[in-house]
FIDRENFI-321238 format. One line per 2 residues: number of its first residue (from 1); for each residue x, y, z of N, C-alpha, C. Coordinates in steps of 0.1 Angstrom, whole numbers, plus 2048, in hexadecimal, padded with zeros to 3 digits. Example, Ala and Ser with C-alpha at 12.3 -4.5 7.8 and 13.67 -1.06 7.14 Angstrom:
2
1) 884/7C7/84E/87B/7D3/84E/884/7DF/84E ~ 880/7EA/847/889/7F5/847/881/800/84F
REM end
This chain:
358
1) 415/328/875/409/328/86C/3FE/321/873 ~ 3F2/326/872/3E6/320/878/3E2/314/870
3) 3E1/308/876/3DE/2FC/86E/3D0/2FD/868 ~ 3C7/305/86F/3B9/307/86A/3B9/30E/85D
5) 3C4/316/85A/3C4/31E/84E/3CE/317/844 ~ 3D1/30A/846/3DA/303/83D/3D5/301/82F
7) 3C8/302/82D/3C2/300/820/3C7/30A/816 ~ 3CD/315/81B/3D3/31F/812/3DF/31A/80A
9) 3E5/310/80F/3F1/30A/809/3EE/2FF/800 ~ 3F7/2FB/7F7/3F5/2EF/7EE/3F4/2E3/7F7
11) 3ED/2D9/7F2/3EA/2CD/7FA/3F6/2C6/7FF ~ 401/2C6/7F7/40D/2BF/7FB/417/2C7/804
13) 414/2D4/806/41D/2DD/80D/418/2E2/81A ~ 40B/2E1/81D/405/2E8/828/40B/2E3/835
15) 410/2D6/836/415/2D1/843/422/2D8/846 ~ 42A/2DB/83C/438/2E0/83E/438/2EF/841
17) 42D/2F6/83D/42E/304/83D/42B/30A/84B ~ 435/30D/853/433/312/860/43F/31B/864
19) 43D/323/86E/448/32B/873/454/323/878 ~ 450/317/87F/45A/30F/884/463/309/879
21) 45D/303/86F/465/2FC/865/46C/305/85B ~ 467/311/859/46C/31A/84E/474/326/854
23) 473/329/861/47A/335/866/482/332/872 ~ 47E/328/87A/485/326/887/490/31B/885
25) 48C/30F/87F/495/304/87F/4A0/306/875 ~ 49E/30C/869/4A9/30D/85F/4B6/313/865
27) 4B5/320/86B/4C1/325/871/4C7/31D/87D ~ 4BE/317/884/4C3/30E/88F/4CB/302/88A
29) 4C6/2FC/87F/4CE/2F1/879/4DB/2F6/874 ~ 4DB/302/86E/4E8/307/869/4F2/309/874
31) 4ED/30F/87F/4F5/312/88B/4FA/305/891 ~ 4F1/2FB/891/4F5/2EE/897/4FF/2E7/88E
33) 4FE/2E9/881/508/2E3/877/516/2E9/87A ~ 517/2F6/87C/524/2FD/87E/52A/2F8/88B
35) 522/2F9/896/527/2F5/8A3/52A/2E6/8A4 ~ 522/2DE/89E/524/2CF/89E/530/2CC/896
37) 532/2D2/88B/53E/2CF/882/54B/2D3/88A ~ 54B/2DE/891/557/2E2/899/55A/2D8/8A4
39) 54F/2D5/8AC/551/2CC/8B7/555/2BE/8B3 ~ 54E/2B9/8A9/551/2AB/8A5/55E/2AA/89C
41) 562/2B6/896/56F/2B6/88F/57A/2B5/899 ~ 579/2BC/8A4/583/2BB/8AF/583/2AD/8B5
43) 577/2A7/8B7/577/29A/8BD/57D/28F/8B3 ~ 57A/291/8A6/580/287/89D/58F/289/89C
45) 594/296/89D/5A2/298/89C/5A9/292/8A8 ~ 5A3/293/8B4/5A9/28D/8C0/5A8/27D/8BF
47) 59D/278/8BB/59B/269/8BB/5A4/263/8B0 ~ 5A8/26A/8A6/5B1/264/89C/5BF/262/8A2
49) 5C2/269/8AD/5CF/267/8B4/5CD/25E/8C1 ~ 5C1/259/8C3/5BF/250/8CF/5BF/242/8CA
51) 5C7/239/8CF/5C7/22B/8CA/5BA/224/8CE ~ 5B5/21B/8C6/5A9/213/8C9/5AD/207/8D2
53) 5B0/20A/8DE/5B5/200/8E7/5AA/1FB/8F1 ~ 59D/1FF/8EF/593/1FA/8F8/586/1FB/8F0
55) 57C/1F3/8F5/56F/1F3/8EE/568/201/8EF ~ 56A/208/8FA/564/215/8FC/569/21F/8F1
57) 576/21F/8EE/57C/228/8E4/576/224/8D6 ~ 575/217/8D3/56F/213/8C6/561/218/8C5
59) 559/217/8CF/54B/21C/8CE/54A/22B/8CD ~ 553/232/8D5/552/241/8D4/557/246/8C6
61) 561/23F/8C0/565/243/8B3/55A/241/8A9 ~ 552/237/8AA/547/235/8A1/53B/23F/8A4
63) 53A/243/8B0/530/24E/8B3/534/25B/8AC ~ 541/25E/8AC/546/26A/8A5/543/269/896
65) 545/25D/890/542/25B/882/534/25C/87F ~ 52B/257/888/51C/259/886/518/267/886
67) 51E/26F/890/51B/27D/891/520/285/884 ~ 52B/282/87F/530/288/873/528/286/867
69) 523/279/866/51A/276/85B/50D/27D/85C ~ 508/27E/868/4FB/285/86B/4FD/294/867
71) 508/29A/86B/50B/2A8/868/50B/2AA/859 ~ 510/2A1/852/511/2A3/843/503/2A5/83D
73) 4F8/2A0/844/4EB/2A2/83E/4E4/2AF/843 ~ 4EA/2B6/84D/4E3/2C1/853/4E1/2CD/849
75) 4EA/2D1/841/4E7/2DD/838/4DC/2DB/82E ~ 4D9/2CE/82A/4CF/2CC/820/4C1/2CE/826
77) 4BE/2CB/832/4B1/2CC/838/4AD/2DB/839 ~ 4B4/2E4/83F/4B0/2F2/83F/4AF/2F8/831
79) 4B8/2F4/828/4B8/2F9/81B/4AA/2F6/814 ~ 4A6/2E9/816/499/2E5/810/48E/2EC/817
81) 48F/2EE/824/484/2F5/82B/482/303/827 ~ 48E/309/823/48D/317/81E/48A/318/80F
83) 488/30D/809/484/30D/7FB/490/30F/7F1 ~ 49C/30D/7F6/4A8/30E/7ED/4A9/301/7E6
85) 4AE/302/7DA/4B0/2F6/7D2/4A4/2F0/7CB ~ 498/2F6/7CE/48C/2F1/7C8/488/2E3/7CB
87) 480/2DD/7C2/47B/2D0/7C5/486/2C5/7C4 ~ 490/2C8/7BD/49B/2BE/7BC/4A2/2BC/7C9
89) 4A5/2C7/7D1/4AB/2C5/7DE/4A2/2BE/7E7 ~ 495/2C1/7E6/48B/2B9/7EF/48C/2AA/7EC
91) 48D/2A6/7E0/48E/298/7DD/49B/292/7E2 ~ 4A6/29A/7E1/4B3/296/7E7/4B2/293/7F6
93) 4AB/29D/7FD/4A9/29B/80B/4A1/28F/80F ~ 496/28D/807/48E/281/80A/495/274/808
95) 49C/273/7FD/4A1/266/7F8/4AF/263/7FF ~ 4B7/26D/802/4C5/26B/806/4C9/271/813
97) 4C8/27E/815/4CE/284/821/4C6/280/82D ~ 4B8/27F/82C/4B0/27B/838/4B4/26D/83C
99) 4B5/264/832/4B9/256/834/4C7/256/83B ~ 4D0/25E/837/4DD/25F/83D/4DC/263/84C
101) 4D4/26D/84E/4D3/272/85C/4CC/268/865 ~ 4C1/262/861/4BB/258/869/4C3/24C/86C
103) 4CA/247/862/4D3/23B/864/4DE/23E/86D ~ 4E4/24A/86C/4EF/24E/875/4EA/250/883
105) 4DE/256/885/4D8/257/892/4D6/249/898 ~ 4D1/240/890/4CE/232/896/4DB/22B/89A
107) 4E6/22D/891/4F3/227/895/4F8/22D/8A2 ~ 4F7/23B/8A3/4FC/241/8AF/4F4/23C/8BB
109) 4E7/23A/8BA/4E0/235/8C6/4E5/227/8CA ~ 4E7/21E/8C0/4EC/211/8C3/4FA/212/8CA
111) 503/21B/8C5/510/21C/8CB/50F/221/8DA ~ 505/22A/8DD/504/22E/8EA/4FF/223/8F3
113) 4F7/21A/8EE/4F3/20E/8F6/4FF/205/8F8 ~ 508/203/8EE/514/1FB/8F0/51D/201/8FA
115) 51F/20F/8FA/527/215/903/523/213/912 ~ 515/213/914/510/211/921/513/202/926
117) 512/1F9/91C/515/1EB/920/524/1E9/923 ~ 52D/1F0/91B/53B/1EF/91E/53E/1F5/92C
119) 538/200/92F/53A/206/93D/535/1FD/948 ~ 52A/1F6/945/524/1ED/94F/52E/1E1/951
121) 533/1DC/946/53C/1D1/947/549/1D5/94F ~ 54E/1E1/94C/55A/1E5/953/558/1E8/962
123) 54D/1EE/965/54B/1F3/973/544/1E9/97C ~ 53A/1E2/976/532/1D9/97F/536/1CA/97D
125) 53A/1C6/972/53F/1B8/970/54D/1B9/969 ~ 557/1BD/970/565/1BF/96B/56A/1B2/965
127) 574/1B3/95B/579/1A7/955/581/19E/95E ~ 585/1A3/96A/58C/19B/974/583/191/97B
129) 576/193/979/56C/18A/980/56B/17D/978 ~ 563/174/97D/561/167/976/559/168/969
131) 552/173/966/54A/174/95B/553/177/94E ~ 551/16F/944/559/171/938/552/17A/92E
133) 544/17C/930/53D/185/927/542/193/928 ~ 545/197/934/54A/1A5/937/557/1A8/92F
135) 560/19E/92E/56C/1A0/926/569/1A1/918 ~ 55F/19A/912/55C/19B/905/557/1AA/902
137) 54F/1AF/90A/549/1BC/908/554/1C7/908 ~ 55F/1C5/90F/56A/1CE/910/575/1CC/905
139) 575/1C1/8FE/57F/1BF/8F5/57E/1C7/8E8 ~ 589/1CA/8E2/589/1D3/8D6/584/1CB/8CA
141) 587/1BE/8C9/583/1B6/8BE/573/1B5/8BE ~ 56E/1B2/8C9/55F/1B1/8CA/559/1BE/8C7
143) 55F/1C9/8CC/559/1D6/8CA/558/1D9/8BB ~ 563/1D6/8B4/563/1D9/8A5/559/1D0/89E
145) 557/1C4/8A2/54D/1BC/89B/53F/1C1/89E ~ 53C/1C5/8AA/52F/1CA/8AE/52D/1D8/8A7
147) 537/1E0/8A6/536/1ED/89F/532/1EB/890 ~ 538/1E1/88A/534/1DE/87C/525/1DA/87B
149) 521/1D2/885/513/1CE/885/50A/1DA/888 ~ 50E/1E3/891/506/1EE/894/505/1F8/888
151) 50E/1F8/87F/50D/200/873/505/1F9/869 ~ 506/1EC/868/4FF/1E5/85D/4F0/1E5/85F
153) 4EB/1E4/86B/4DC/1E3/86E/4D5/1F0/869 ~ 4D9/1FC/86E/4D3/208/869/4D4/20A/85A
155) 4DF/207/855/4E1/20A/846/4D8/200/83E ~ 4D7/1F4/842/4CF/1EA/83B/4C0/1EE/83C
157) 4BC/1F3/848/4AE/1F8/84A/4AB/205/842 ~ 4B5/20D/841/4B3/21A/83A/4B4/21A/82B
159) 4BC/211/826/4BF/210/817/4B2/20F/80F ~ 4A9/206/813/49C/205/80B/494/212/80C
161) 495/21A/816/48E/227/816/493/231/80C ~ 4A0/22F/808/4A5/237/7FD/4A1/231/7EF
163) 4A3/224/7EE/4A0/21E/7E1/491/21E/7DE ~ 489/21D/7E8/47A/21C/7E5/474/22A/7E5
165) 47B/235/7E6/476/242/7E4/478/246/7D5 ~ 472/23E/7CD/475/23F/7BE/46A/244/7B6
167) 45F/249/7BC/454/24E/7B3/459/25B/7AC ~ 454/25E/7A0/459/269/799/456/276/7A0
169) 460/280/7A0/45E/28D/7A6/45F/297/79B ~ 458/2A2/79D/457/2AD/794/454/2BA/79B
171) 457/2C6/795/455/2D3/79C/447/2D4/7A2 ~ 43D/2CF/79C/42F/2D0/7A1/42B/2C3/7A8
173) 434/2BA/7AB/431/2AD/7B0/430/2AE/7C0 ~ 430/2A2/7C6/42E/2A2/7D5/43A/2A7/7DC
175) 438/2AD/7E8/442/2B2/7F0/445/2AB/7FD ~ 43C/2A1/800/43E/299/80C/446/28D/808
177) 450/28A/811/458/27E/80E/451/271/80C ~ 446/270/814/43E/263/813/438/262/805
179) 435/26D/7FF/42F/26C/7F1/439/268/7E6 ~ 446/268/7EA/44F/264/7E0/452/255/7E1
181) 44C/24E/7EB/44F/240/7ED/445/237/7E5 ~ 44A/22C/7E1/441/222/7DA/438/21B/7E5
183) 42E/214/7E2/426/20D/7EC/42F/204/7F5 ~ 438/1FD/7EF/441/1F5/7F7/44A/1FE/800
185) 44E/209/7FB/456/213/803/44E/218/80F ~ 441/21A/80D/439/21F/818/439/215/823
187) 436/208/81F/436/1FD/829/443/1FB/830 ~ 44E/1FC/828/45B/1FA/82E/45F/206/838
189) 45B/212/834/45D/21E/83D/456/21C/84A ~ 44A/217/84A/443/215/856/449/20A/85F
191) 44D/1FF/858/454/1F4/860/461/1F9/865 ~ 469/200/85D/477/204/862/475/20E/86D
193) 46B/217/86D/469/221/877/466/21A/884 ~ 45C/210/884/459/209/890/464/201/895
195) 46C/1FB/88D/478/1F4/891/482/1FE/898 ~ 484/209/892/48E/213/897/489/218/8A5
197) 47C/21A/8A7/477/21F/8B3/479/214/8BE ~ 476/207/8BA/478/1FC/8C3/486/1FB/8C8
199) 48F/1FC/8BF/49E/1FB/8C2/4A1/206/8CC ~ 49C/212/8C9/49F/21E/8D2/49B/21B/8E0
201) 48E/217/8E2/489/215/8F0/491/209/8F7 ~ 495/1FF/8EF/49D/1F5/8F5/4AA/1FA/8F9
203) 4B0/202/8F1/4BD/208/8F5/4BC/211/901 ~ 4B1/219/902/4AF/221/90E/4AE/219/91A
205) 4A7/20D/919/4A6/204/924/4B4/1FF/929 ~ 4BC/1FB/91F/4C9/1F7/922/4D2/201/929
207) 4D1/20E/924/4D8/219/92A/4D4/21B/938 ~ 4C7/21B/93A/4C2/21E/948/4C6/213/951
209) 4C5/206/94D/4C9/1FB/955/4D8/1FB/959 ~ 4E0/1FE/94F/4EE/1FF/952/4F2/20A/95B
211) 4EB/216/959/4EE/221/963/4E9/21D/971 ~ 4DE/217/972/4D9/213/97F/4E3/209/986
213) 4E8/1FF/97E/4F1/1F5/984/4FE/1FC/988 ~ 503/205/980/510/20C/983/50E/215/98F
215) 502/21C/990/4FF/225/99C/4FE/21C/9A8 ~ 4F8/211/9A8/4F7/208/9B3/505/203/9B7
217) 50E/200/9AE/51B/1FB/9B1/523/207/9B7 ~ 522/213/9B2/529/21E/9B8/525/221/9C6
219) 518/21F/9C9/513/222/9D6/518/217/9E0 ~ 519/20B/9DC/51E/200/9E5/52D/1FF/9E5
221) 534/206/9DC/543/204/9DC/549/20B/9E7 ~ 553/204/9ED/55B/20A/9F8/569/20D/9F3
223) 56E/207/9E9/57C/209/9E4/57B/20D/9D5 ~ 583/216/9D1/583/21B/9C3/577/223/9C0
225) 571/22A/9CA/565/231/9C9/565/23C/9BF ~ 571/243/9BF/572/24F/9B6/571/24B/9A7
227) 578/240/9A4/577/23C/996/569/238/992 ~ 562/230/99B/555/22C/997/54B/238/997
229) 54D/242/99F/545/24E/99F/546/255/992 ~ 553/256/98D/555/25D/980/54E/255/975
231) 54F/247/975/548/23F/96B/539/241/96C ~ 534/242/978/526/244/97A/521/251/974
233) 529/25B/976/526/269/971/526/268/962 ~ 530/261/95C/531/261/94D/525/25A/947
235) 521/24E/94C/516/247/947/509/24F/94A ~ 509/256/955/4FD/25F/958/4FC/26A/94D
237) 507/270/94A/507/27A/93F/502/275/932 ~ 507/269/92F/502/262/922/4F3/260/922
239) 4EE/25B/92E/4DF/259/92F/4D8/266/92E ~ 4DD/270/934/4D6/27D/933/4D5/283/925
241) 4E1/282/91E/4E1/287/910/4D8/27E/907 ~ 4D9/271/909/4D0/268/901/4C2/26B/903
243) 4BD/26D/910/4AF/26F/913/4AA/27C/90D ~ 4B2/287/910/4AE/294/90C/4AD/296/8FD
245) 4B6/28F/8F6/4B6/291/8E7/4AD/288/8E0 ~ 4AC/27B/8E4/4A5/271/8DC/497/26D/8E1
247) 494/26E/8EE/487/26A/8F2/47C/272/8EC ~ 47C/27F/8EC/471/286/8E6/46E/282/8D8
249) 478/281/8D0/476/27E/8C2/470/270/8C0 ~ 475/266/8C7/470/258/8C6/462/256/8CC
251) 45F/25F/8D5/451/25F/8DB/447/263/8D1 ~ 44A/26C/8C8/440/271/8BE/442/26B/8B0
253) 44D/262/8AE/450/25D/8A1/445/254/89C ~ 440/24B/8A4/436/241/8A0/429/248/89C
255) 423/250/8A4/417/257/89F/419/25F/893 ~ 425/266/892/427/26E/886/428/265/879
257) 42F/25A/87B/431/251/86F/423/24B/86B ~ 41B/247/875/40E/242/872/405/24D/86B
259) 407/259/86F/3FF/264/869/402/266/85A ~ 40E/262/856/413/264/848/40E/259/83F
261) 409/24E/845/404/243/83C/3F8/246/834 ~ 3F6/240/829/3EA/243/821/3DE/23E/828
263) 3D3/246/828/3C7/243/82F/3C9/240/83E ~ 3D1/249/844/3D4/247/852/3C9/24B/85B
265) 3C0/253/856/3B5/258/85F/3B8/264/868 ~ 3C4/269/867/3C8/275/86F/3C2/281/867
267) 3BD/28B/86F/3B9/297/869/3C4/2A0/864 ~ 3C2/2AA/85C/3CC/2B2/857/3D3/2BA/863
269) 3CB/2BE/86D/3D0/2C5/878/3D9/2BC/880 ~ 3D5/2B0/882/3DD/2A6/88A/3EB/2A4/883
271) 3EA/2A2/875/3F6/2A0/86E/400/2AC/86F ~ 3FA/2B8/86E/402/2C4/86F/409/2C5/87D
273) 401/2C2/888/407/2C3/895/412/2B8/897 ~ 40F/2AC/892/419/2A1/893/426/2A5/88B
275) 424/2AB/880/430/2AE/878/438/2B9/87F ~ 432/2C3/885/439/2CD/88C/440/2C7/898
277) 439/2BE/89F/440/2B8/8AB/44B/2AF/8A7 ~ 44A/2A8/89C/455/2A0/897/461/2A8/893
279) 45F/2B4/88C/46A/2BC/888/471/2C2/894 ~ 46A/2C6/89F/470/2CC/8AA/478/2C2/8B2
281) 472/2B6/8B4/479/2AB/8BB/485/2A6/8B3 ~ 484/2A6/8A6/48F/2A2/89E/49B/2AB/89F
283) 498/2B8/8A1/4A4/2C1/8A3/4AA/2BE/8B1 ~ 4A3/2BA/8BB/4A9/2B5/8C7/4B2/2A9/8C5
285) 4AE/2A0/8BD/4B6/295/8BA/4C3/299/8B3 ~ 4C2/2A3/8A9/4CE/2A8/8A2/4D7/2AF/8AC
287) 4D2/2B5/8B6/4DA/2BC/8C0/4E4/2B3/8C7 ~ 4E1/2A6/8C6/4EA/29C/8CD/4F9/29D/8C7
289) 4FA/2A1/8BB/508/2A2/8B5/511/2AC/8BC ~ 50B/2B6/8C3/513/2C0/8CA/515/2BB/8D9
291) 50D/2B2/8DE/50E/2AE/8EB/517/2A1/8ED ~ 518/29A/8E2/521/28E/8E3/52F/291/8E6
293) 536/29B/8E1/544/29E/8E5/545/2A0/8F4 ~ 53B/2A6/8FB/53C/2A7/909/53C/299/910
295) 534/290/90A/534/282/90F/542/27C/90D ~ 548/27E/902/556/279/900/560/27E/90A
297) 55F/28B/90D/568/291/917/566/28B/925 ~ 559/289/929/557/284/936/559/275/937
299) 557/26D/92C/557/25F/92D/565/258/92A ~ 56D/25E/921/579/258/91C/585/25F/921
301) 58C/259/92B/598/260/931/5A3/262/926 ~ 5A5/259/91D/5AF/25A/912/5AC/266/909
303) 59F/268/906/59B/273/8FE/59D/280/905 ~ 599/280/912/59B/28C/91A/5A9/290/91C
305) 5B2/287/91F/5C0/28A/921/5C6/28F/914 ~ 5C3/288/908/5C8/28C/8FB/5C4/29A/8F8
307) 5B7/29D/8FA/5B3/2AB/8F7/5B9/2B5/8FF ~ 5BB/2B2/90C/5C1/2BC/915/5D0/2BE/911
309) 5D7/2B3/90D/5E5/2B4/909/5E6/2BD/8FC ~ 5DD/2BB/8F3/5DD/2C3/8E7/5DB/2D2/8EA
311) 5D1/2D5/8F3/5CE/2E3/8F6/5DA/2E9/8FE ~ 5E1/2E1/907/5EC/2E7/90E/5F8/2E9/904
313) 5FA/2E0/8FB/605/2E2/8F1/602/2EE/8E8 ~ 5F6/2F0/8E5/5F2/2FC/8DC/5F4/309/8E4
315) 5F0/308/8F1/5F2/314/8F9/600/317/8FC ~ 608/30D/8FE/617/30F/900/61D/315/8F3
317) 619/310/8E7/61F/315/8DB/61B/324/8D9 ~ 60F/328/8DC/60B/336/8DB/613/33E/8E5
319) 615/339/8F1/61D/341/8FA/62C/343/8F6 ~ 631/338/8F0/63F/339/8EB/640/343/8DF
321) 636/343/8D6/635/34D/8CB/634/35B/8D1 ~ 62C/35D/8DB/62B/36B/8E1/638/36F/8E7
323) 63F/365/8EE/64C/368/8F4/656/36C/8E9 ~ 656/365/8DE/660/368/8D3/65D/375/8CD
325) 650/379/8CC/64C/386/8C6/650/391/8D0 ~ 64F/38E/8DD/653/398/8E7/662/39A/8E7
327) 66A/390/8E4/679/391/8E4/67E/398/8D8 ~ 677/398/8CD/67C/39D/8C0/67F/3AC/8C1
329) 676/3B5/8C7/67A/3C3/8C9/687/3C5/8D0 ~ 689/3BD/8DB/696/3BF/8E2/6A1/3BA/8DA
331) 6A0/3AF/8D3/6AB/3AA/8CB/6AE/3B4/8C0 ~ 6A4/3BB/8BA/6A6/3C5/8B0/6AE/3D1/8B6
333) 6AA/3D5/8C2/6B1/3E0/8C8/6C0/3DD/8CB ~ 6C2/3D0/8D0/6D0/3CC/8D3/6D8/3CC/8C6
335) 6D1/3C7/8BB/6D9/3C6/8AE/6DC/3D4/8A9 ~ 6D3/3DE/8AA/6D6/3EB/8A6/6E1/3F2/8AF
337) 6E1/3EE/8BC/6EB/3F3/8C5/6F9/3EE/8C1 ~ 6F9/3E1/8BE/706/3DB/8BA/70B/3E2/8AD
339) 702/3E4/8A3/706/3EB/897/70B/3F9/89A ~ 705/400/8A3/709/40D/8A6/717/40D/8AD
341) 719/404/8B6/727/403/8BC/731/400/8B2 ~ 72E/3F6/8A8/738/3F3/89E/73B/3FF/895
343) 731/407/892/734/413/88A/73C/41D/891 ~ 739/41E/89F/741/427/8A7/750/423/8A8
345) 752/416/8A9/760/411/8AA/767/413/89D ~ 760/411/891/766/414/885/769/422/883
347) 760/42B/888/763/439/887/76F/43D/88F ~ 770/438/89B/77B/43B/8A4/788/436/89D
349) 788/42A/898/793/424/891/798/42D/886 ~ 78F/432/87E/793/43B/873/799/448/877
351) 794/44E/882/799/45A/888/7A7/458/88D ~ 7A9/44C/894/7B7/44A/899/7C1/448/88D
353) 7BC/441/882/7C5/440/877/7C9/44D/870 ~ 7BF/456/870/7C3/464/86A/7CC/46B/873
355) 7CA/469/881/7D3/470/88A/7E1/46C/889 ~ 7E4/45F/885/7F2/45A/884/7F8/45D/877
357) 7EF/462/86D/7F5/464/860/7FF/470/860 ~ 807/471/854/811/47C/853/80A/48A/852
REM end
């Protein structure tokens, strides 16, 4: 839709009305929901059978949980964009499912930063060295405590966004989520958005620093180089996924949030363009749920070996079933042959009995 012709739409709906938000993104979100559910369902199934015997496994299990929670919110967004469910579904998206998605995304970002620190402690400052902080980062107890904190912070920041979106809604009422917020809710939304963006850039800095330190250690290492190279590739894949999915969205999140504030001074055309940019980059962030299972496979040897064992066992079971099915026709033929021979013997025995009779 041409933003210059946006005056043809109602005042509360002109920003949302575009080919991108109404025709392109809804089917992509549904496809992402199906693919992400399958991939993360398999990942959860494997991790349920993997013991939490290291900090890395604890963090990865929590990333799976964050992705599953984010996936639970996916069907609501395209349904609301397509106009299904009416104004009530729009209110549900603004007050609940969007809050669930953003808090899950923030928790996943924090866990990726913790994973990079754990890899740094293992590869650059191993527990066998004189540093005790590295052993803390790798311990299961410490990982569980930090995981609880990593969940608490996003949830505490997101909860007021749901509670303070309490202005009355009606069929002819506002359609922008910001218009459902109380004045305190608007101020809290701006503060929590700025805090979330700040945490993201800090996490990105931690990721990049850990990757640089691991890469430098790999380059200088003379012994055990293969193991360190694999660890370097795994943290490199994590950094690549993190940057490709989250950097574009967080780069435009602050100007978009400011454009939604009352009396922001942004023109209608600027708000329209920022909204479209936010929606496109938000889909890139959602795409992370399909890329995380690849990171699990590359980074966690226990996960990789468990998954391969399950696949080999499944393949072996299928081959045995095919072999059993192939043997059944031969077994049936032999059974029929045995029955034929028995009937022949009985016939011959009867003939011989009649020949001896008087």
